C-alpha positions as CSV (number, residue, x, y, z in Angstrom):
1,X,22.2,-18.6,23.8
2,X,24.9,-19.2,26.7
3,X,22.2,-17.4,28.8
4,X,19.4,-19.9,27.9
5,X,21.7,-23.0,27.6
6,X,22.6,-22.8,31.0
7,X,19.0,-22.2,32.2
8,X,17.8,-25.6,30.4
9,X,20.9,-27.6,31.8
10,X,19.9,-26.4,35.2
11,X,16.1,-27.2,34.4
12,X,16.9,-30.6,33.6
13,X,16.3,-30.4,29.8
14,X,14.0,-27.5,29.5
15,X,12.7,-26.8,33.1
16,X,12.8,-30.6,34.2
17,X,10.1,-30.3,36.8
18,X,10.8,-26.9,38.5
19,X,11.3,-27.1,41.9
20,X,12.0,-30.9,41.8
21,X,14.1,-30.4,38.7
22,X,17.4,-30.0,40.6
23,X,17.1,-33.1,42.7
24,X,16.4,-34.9,39.6
25,X,19.3,-33.5,37.9
26,X,21.7,-34.5,40.6
27,X,20.7,-38.2,40.7
28,X,20.5,-38.4,37.1
29,X,23.6,-36.6,36.0
30,X,26.2,-38.9,37.5
31,X,25.3,-41.6,35.0
32,X,25.2,-39.1,31.8
33,X,28.5,-37.4,32.7
34,X,30.3,-40.8,32.3
35,X,29.1,-41.1,28.4
36,X,31.4,-39.8,25.9
37,X,30.6,-36.7,24.3
38,X,31.7,-37.0,20.4
39,X,31.7,-34.1,17.7
40,X,28.9,-33.7,15.4
41,X,31.2,-34.9,12.3
42,X,31.9,-37.8,14.3
43,X,28.8,-39.3,15.1
44,X,26.3,-41.1,13.0
45,X,22.7,-40.3,13.4
46,X,21.8,-43.8,11.9
47,X,23.5,-45.7,14.7
48,X,21.9,-44.1,17.6
49,X,20.0,-40.9,18.9
50,X,22.2,-37.9,19.0
51,X,21.5,-36.0,22.2
52,X,22.5,-32.4,22.6
53,X,25.0,-31.9,25.4
54,X,22.6,-29.3,26.9
55,X,20.3,-32.3,27.8
56,X,22.6,-33.3,30.3
57,X,20.7,-34.1,33.4
58,X,17.0,-34.5,31.9
59,X,15.5,-37.6,33.8
60,X,14.0,-38.5,30.5
61,X,17.2,-39.9,29.4
62,X,17.5,-42.7,31.8
63,X,14.3,-44.4,30.5
64,X,15.8,-44.5,26.9
65,X,16.7,-48.3,27.3
66,X,15.8,-49.8,23.8
67,X,17.9,-47.8,21.4
68,X,21.4,-46.5,21.7
69,X,22.1,-43.0,22.1
70,X,25.1,-40.7,22.6
71,X,25.9,-37.0,23.6
72,X,27.0,-34.7,21.0
73,X,28.6,-31.5,21.8
74,X,27.9,-29.4,18.7
75,X,24.2,-30.2,17.8
76,X,21.7,-27.8,17.1
77,X,18.4,-29.9,17.8
78,X,17.9,-31.6,21.3
79,X,17.7,-35.1,19.5
80,X,18.4,-35.9,16.2
81,X,16.4,-39.1,15.4
82,X,18.0,-40.0,12.1
83,X,19.3,-38.5,9.0
84,X,15.9,-36.0,8.5
85,X,14.4,-36.2,11.9
86,X,14.8,-34.4,15.0
87,X,13.0,-33.3,18.2
88,X,13.1,-30.4,20.7
89,X,12.1,-31.2,24.1
90,X,10.1,-28.5,26.3
91,X,9.0,-28.7,29.8
92,X,5.5,-26.8,30.1
93,X,6.5,-25.7,33.6
94,X,9.6,-24.1,32.1
95,X,7.8,-22.8,29.2
96,X,5.7,-20.8,32.0
97,X,8.8,-19.3,33.2
98,X,10.6,-18.8,30.1
99,X,8.2,-18.4,27.4
100,X,10.4,-17.2,24.7
101,X,12.7,-20.1,25.2
102,X,11.0,-22.2,22.9
103,X,10.7,-19.5,19.9
104,X,14.4,-19.0,20.3
105,X,15.1,-22.7,19.9
106,X,12.7,-22.9,16.7
107,X,14.4,-20.2,15.2
108,X,18.2,-21.5,15.9
109,X,16.8,-24.7,14.4
110,X,15.2,-23.3,11.0
111,X,14.1,-25.7,8.6
112,X,17.1,-28.0,8.2
113,X,15.1,-31.2,8.8
114,X,12.1,-32.8,7.2
115,X,10.7,-34.4,10.4
116,X,10.7,-31.9,13.1
117,X,9.0,-33.3,16.4
118,X,8.1,-31.0,19.3
119,X,8.1,-33.1,22.6
120,X,6.3,-31.5,25.2
121,X,6.4,-33.0,28.9
122,X,3.2,-32.2,30.7
123,X,4.4,-31.4,34.4
124,X,1.7,-28.7,35.7
125,X,-1.8,-29.1,37.2
126,X,-3.5,-27.1,34.7
127,X,-1.8,-27.4,31.0
128,X,-4.6,-26.2,28.8
129,X,-3.5,-22.6,28.3
130,X,0.1,-23.1,28.0
131,X,-0.5,-26.2,25.8
132,X,-2.8,-24.1,23.6
133,X,-0.1,-21.4,23.0
134,X,2.5,-24.3,22.3
135,X,0.4,-25.9,19.8
136,X,-0.3,-22.9,17.9
137,X,3.1,-22.3,17.9
138,X,3.8,-25.7,16.6
139,X,1.4,-25.5,13.6
140,X,2.9,-22.1,12.5
141,X,6.5,-23.5,12.6
142,X,5.8,-26.9,11.0
143,X,6.4,-29.0,14.1
144,X,5.0,-32.3,15.0
145,X,3.6,-32.0,18.4
146,X,3.9,-35.0,21.0
147,X,2.8,-34.6,24.6
148,X,3.8,-37.0,27.2
149,X,2.7,-37.0,31.1
150,X,5.8,-38.8,32.1
151,X,9.4,-38.9,31.3
152,X,9.2,-42.3,30.5
153,X,6.4,-41.7,28.0
154,X,8.4,-39.2,26.3
155,X,11.4,-41.5,26.0
156,X,9.1,-44.1,24.6
157,X,8.2,-41.7,21.8
158,X,11.9,-41.0,21.0
159,X,12.4,-44.7,20.9
160,X,9.5,-45.4,18.4
161,X,10.6,-42.8,16.0
162,X,14.2,-44.1,15.9
163,X,13.0,-47.8,15.7
164,X,10.8,-47.0,12.8
165,X,13.3,-44.6,11.0
166,X,13.7,-46.9,8.2
167,X,10.3,-49.2,8.3
168,X,7.8,-48.9,5.6
169,X,5.1,-46.5,6.1
170,X,2.6,-49.4,5.3
171,X,3.9,-51.1,8.3
172,X,2.0,-48.6,10.8
173,X,-1.2,-49.7,9.2
174,X,-0.9,-53.3,10.5
175,X,-0.3,-56.9,8.7
176,X,-1.7,-56.9,5.5
177,X,-1.5,-60.5,3.3
178,X,-0.6,-60.2,0.1
179,X,-2.5,-63.2,-0.9
180,X,-5.9,-62.0,-1.8
181,X,-7.7,-65.6,-1.4
182,X,-6.2,-65.9,2.2
183,X,-7.3,-62.4,2.9
184,X,-11.0,-63.2,1.4
185,X,-11.0,-66.5,3.4
186,X,-10.1,-64.4,6.8
187,X,-12.9,-62.0,6.2
188,X,-15.3,-65.0,5.5
189,X,-14.3,-66.6,8.5
190,X,-14.4,-63.4,10.7
191,X,-18.1,-63.2,9.4
192,X,-19.4,-66.5,9.9
193,X,-18.0,-67.1,13.2
194,X,-19.9,-64.4,14.8
195,X,-22.9,-66.8,14.5
196,X,-23.2,-68.5,17.8
197,X,-21.9,-72.0,18.1
198,X,-19.8,-71.8,14.7
199,X,-16.0,-72.0,14.7
200,X,-13.2,-71.9,12.2
201,X,-13.4,-75.6,11.6
202,X,-16.9,-75.0,10.4
203,X,-16.1,-72.4,8.3
204,X,-13.4,-74.5,6.5
205,X,-15.9,-77.4,6.3
206,X,-18.6,-74.6,4.9
207,X,-16.1,-73.1,2.5
208,X,-14.6,-76.4,1.1
209,X,-18.3,-78.0,0.4
210,X,-19.9,-74.8,-1.1
211,X,-16.9,-72.9,-2.7
212,X,-18.3,-69.2,-2.2
213,X,-20.1,-67.4,0.2
214,X,-22.9,-67.0,-2.0
215,X,-23.3,-70.6,-2.2
216,X,-23.3,-71.0,1.7
217,X,-26.1,-67.9,2.3
218,X,-28.4,-69.6,-0.7
219,X,-27.8,-73.4,0.9
220,X,-30.7,-75.1,2.3
221,X,-31.0,-76.9,5.5
222,X,-30.5,-80.3,3.7
223,X,-27.9,-79.1,2.1
224,X,-26.3,-77.7,5.2
225,X,-26.9,-80.8,7.2
226,X,-24.5,-82.7,4.7
227,X,-21.6,-80.9,5.8
228,X,-19.6,-82.8,8.3
229,X,-19.4,-81.6,11.9
230,X,-22.6,-79.7,11.5
231,X,-25.5,-80.7,13.8
232,X,-28.9,-80.0,13.7
233,X,-28.5,-77.0,16.3
234,X,-25.8,-75.4,14.1
235,X,-27.5,-75.9,10.9
236,X,-30.8,-74.0,12.4
237,X,-28.7,-71.4,13.5
238,X,-26.8,-70.8,10.2
239,X,-30.0,-71.1,8.3
240,X,-32.0,-68.7,10.5
241,X,-29.1,-66.2,10.4
242,X,-29.2,-66.1,6.4
243,X,-33.0,-65.9,6.0
244,X,-34.5,-64.3,8.9
245,X,-35.3,-60.7,8.5
246,X,-33.7,-57.8,10.1
247,X,-37.3,-56.6,11.3
248,X,-39.2,-59.7,12.0
249,X,-42.4,-57.5,13.4
250,X,-42.4,-55.3,10.3
251,X,-44.9,-56.6,7.7
252,X,-43.5,-57.0,4.3
253,X,-45.2,-54.7,1.9
254,X,-47.1,-56.5,-1.3
255,X,-46.4,-55.9,-4.5
256,X,-49.3,-53.3,-5.1
257,X,-48.1,-51.3,-2.1
258,X,-44.7,-51.6,-3.6
259,X,-45.9,-50.1,-6.7
260,X,-47.9,-47.4,-5.5
261,X,-45.1,-46.4,-3.2
262,X,-42.7,-46.2,-6.1
263,X,-44.9,-43.7,-8.0
264,X,-44.4,-40.3,-8.5
265,X,-45.8,-38.0,-6.0
266,X,-47.8,-36.1,-8.8
267,X,-49.2,-39.7,-10.1
268,X,-50.3,-40.4,-6.5
269,X,-51.9,-37.3,-6.1
270,X,-53.8,-37.6,-9.3
271,X,-55.0,-40.9,-8.7
272,X,-56.2,-40.1,-5.3
273,X,-58.0,-37.0,-6.7
274,X,-59.5,-39.2,-9.2
275,X,-61.0,-41.6,-6.9
276,X,-62.3,-38.5,-5.0
277,X,-63.8,-36.9,-8.1
278,X,-65.5,-40.7,-9.1
279,X,-67.0,-40.7,-5.4
280,X,-68.4,-37.1,-5.4
281,X,-70.0,-38.0,-8.8
282,X,-71.5,-41.2,-7.7
283,X,-73.3,-39.4,-4.6
284,X,-74.4,-36.4,-6.9
285,X,-76.0,-38.8,-9.5
286,X,-77.7,-40.6,-6.3
287,X,-79.1,-37.2,-5.0
288,X,-80.5,-36.2,-8.5
289,X,-82.0,-39.8,-9.0
290,X,-83.9,-39.2,-5.5
291,X,-85.1,-35.8,-6.1
292,X,-86.4,-36.9,-9.5
293,X,-88.5,-39.8,-7.7
294,X,-89.9,-37.4,-5.0
295,X,-90.9,-34.7,-7.6
296,X,-92.5,-37.7,-9.5
297,X,-94.5,-38.5,-6.2
298,X,-95.5,-35.2,-5.5
299,X,-96.7,-34.7,-9.0
300,X,-99.0,-38.0,-8.6
301,X,-100.3,-36.6,-5.5
302,X,-101.5,-33.2,-6.8
303,X,-103.4,-35.0,-9.8
């Protein structure tokens, strides 16, 4: 464990960029070393992000600016984001050099936390193969995988987890108005303002005049013209939008065609077969009559 920890420190937080990691560590470790290192029992994970002391020198730390963070000496995960959320940091470049390191860190963490995040820094030119193995490992180990293509992006993920620690889950779904009437009005406004020239004020006028969307759609041009602020152009556009067919070039089927189309296939076949038999019967009858006439003519000539 000491060997793995030392390699992580020298690599700038799990590798921190390979050849450029040493320079990055030397620049960023000066400010990090000035921070107070607490014991785990003295740190409050609800007040700040708890950072493992082995992450000293990770260039990502200088981008965590929107939330507090502090070093903790005896912390098992790399980052503790709350009472039940932790994160492990892994550089793909470091993973290619030490593929067993992340396995050791996952076994060390066990299943002590409800949310376990594997934060992977993509710092290689061809990440497909190593990322595939890390993805498989995350799935089998019950980790949530996040990938960042820069240290700043990785820091934003940690900040977001921390800031949303105590937020309700429906906040991620966006703002939802609890007033159903206002929500209905919002949807009607969004639909009607898609018509060219119709603005929010026009929609308010229409809803106040007619009351419901159904009455607006069924209104005549004269009734629409009675609304203040609606000129002839807007009235025509509204009326055309409500009454123009989606496919103007398509002919509207007649009632007879609709009935025929709605009939079962067998019935349509029988009807068509009946018509064919009737036509064949008429043709045969005409031929017989013609033949009888010819026979009569022949008899008369013979006589």
